[in-house]
N, C-alpha and C positions, 0 to 999 in steps of 0.2 A: 226342795230346791226349785226355784222358779226359772224359766227361760226368759231370758231377755235377748231375743234373736236379733242378729244383724244381718243385713241384706248380703253384705260381701265382706271379705277379708283381703286386703291388699298386703304384699310383701313390703315391709319398710325399705326404704331407699338404700340405707347402709347395709342391711341384711343381704339384699339383692346383689349389692356391689360386691361385698366379700365373698358371696357363695360363687358369683361368675368369675372372681380373680382366682380362687381356690380350686374349684372343680373344673376338669377339662369338659368340653362339650361331650355329651353323652352320659352324665350322671343320670341314672335312673329317676331319681326322685325329682331333680330339677326338671327333667323331660317330662315327668309325670305332671308337674305343675303347669309347665308350658303347653302341653297338649290338652289337658282337662281343666286346668284352673281349679275351682272348688268342685269335687265330685258331688259333694253334698251342700244343702243349705241348711242353716239352723232351723228354718221352718219345716224342713222335712220331718223334723223330730218333735215339733211343738205338742203333739197329742201325748208325749211321754211325761211332760213337766206341768205342774200346776201353775195357777196364775200368781201366786203368792209364795213368799219364802225367801231365803237366801238366794242370791243369783248362783246359777250353775255354770260350770265350765261350758264353753262351746261344744254342743253335740257334734256338730260338723267337724270340729277339730279332733275331738275324741275318737270319732269314727275312722278318721285318716290314722290316727296312732294305732289303733286296734288292727287294721289292715297292715301297716307297716310292722308292727309287733309279730303278727302272724308270718308275715312274709320273711322275717329275720329270725324267727323263732325265739324271741326274747321274753324274758319274765315280766311282770308288771314293773319291778323296780328298774330293771334294764331300759324298758321303754321310756319310763318317766326320766331316767337319767339321759337319755338320748335326745328328748325334747329339750332338756337343759343344756346339753354339751354340743350336740351335733348341728353344724350350721345347715346342712341340707334339710334336717328335719325342721328347723327353726323357718327356713324358707318356705316348706310346705304348709307350715302352721300360720304364717304371716307374722312372726313374732320379732321383736326387737332383738339384737344379739345379747343385750344384758337381761333378757327375761328370765326369771328363775324358775319357770316351769310350774309343776304341780306335784302334789303328793301322789305316790303309787296307788293309794287307795281308791282313787277317783276312777281308774280304769275298772276294777272289780265292780264298783257301784254302778257304773254305766252299762257294763256287760249284764249285771244283774237287771238292770231296768230294761234293757233290750229284751232279754229273755222271758221276764215276767210278763212283758207285755206282748210277747210273740211277735217281735218285729224282725226277726232274723230274715224272713222271706221279703219283707218290705225293702230291708237293705239290700238283698240280692236283686230283687227286681229293679231298684234303682240303678244299680251298677250295671246290670244288663241292658236297661234303657240307654244309658249313656254310651255303652260299648256299641249298641245297635246304631245309635244315632251318628257315632264316628265311623262305621262301617267296619268295625273290628269284628263282628259275628256274622255269620251268613244267616240270610232270611229264613232258610228252611233247614238249617244246620241242627244236629243234636249234639248236646253236650252231655257227658257222662263224668261223673265224679266219684271218688271213693270218700265215703264220709268219714273213715277210719281216721284220717289225718285230721279233719276238723274236730272230731270228738275228742281225740288225744290232746289237741290244743286247749280246748276249753276245760277239760278236766285237770288241769295243773292243780297242784296240791295247795290247799289253802294255808294259812298261818299256822293253825293249830296242828295240822297234820305235819308241817314241816318242823314244828318244835318236838313233836312226838318221834319223827324219824331222826331227829338230831340226838335226842335221848337215847333211843335205841341203839344208834350207831356208838355213842360214847359208852354206854354200858356194855355192849358188846366188845368194845376195843378195851375197856377196863377188865372184862372177864378173861381176855387173852393175856394181857400184860400183868394183871395182880388177880390170879384166880382165887388165892386164899382171901383176900380182902373181900372180893365179891360174894364168896359163901358166907363169910361171917357177918357182912354188913348189909346184905341184900334183903329186901322185904319180899314176902312171898307173893304179894299181889304185883310186884313190878312186872313180871312176865305178862300178866293178863291186862295190865295198864299199857 
């Protein structure tokens, strides 16, 4: 995927009008846009993308989705659905109200690209620089963080593990409801698989 970076994204007039009409003052996501505008620029991520290939989705926009996804504890599917359905998210992304969004797999691919290229620190440094510039961090303050929450969010089950867990649950439920069928029809390697 190649990056075709844009300098800025503006909120379409209709999206902004509807968002302001629906949400009362103080909506955190509209405040986030009003306060910071675009936290990131596509150019910030240019090193992660080759010069040729099919066009990639905006990394600036994807980074915002990853932040909101973490803040709300959403799965990739739920985050992709939020981009499609939520006006406050469309406002942050600078999307038309009728924009269909993207496939959920894009988020895991983008996370993989960030981690493979060791860009987690770059993203954190960028956020800290923006917060310092706005006076939200003390010059000599110390920040401490428990990485357990971050690691837990990153280690969400992938699709294959979800299928395996679904099968395990189905077989365990079947063993409770129809123990005779389970004993007569089960394969010896089911437990190991």
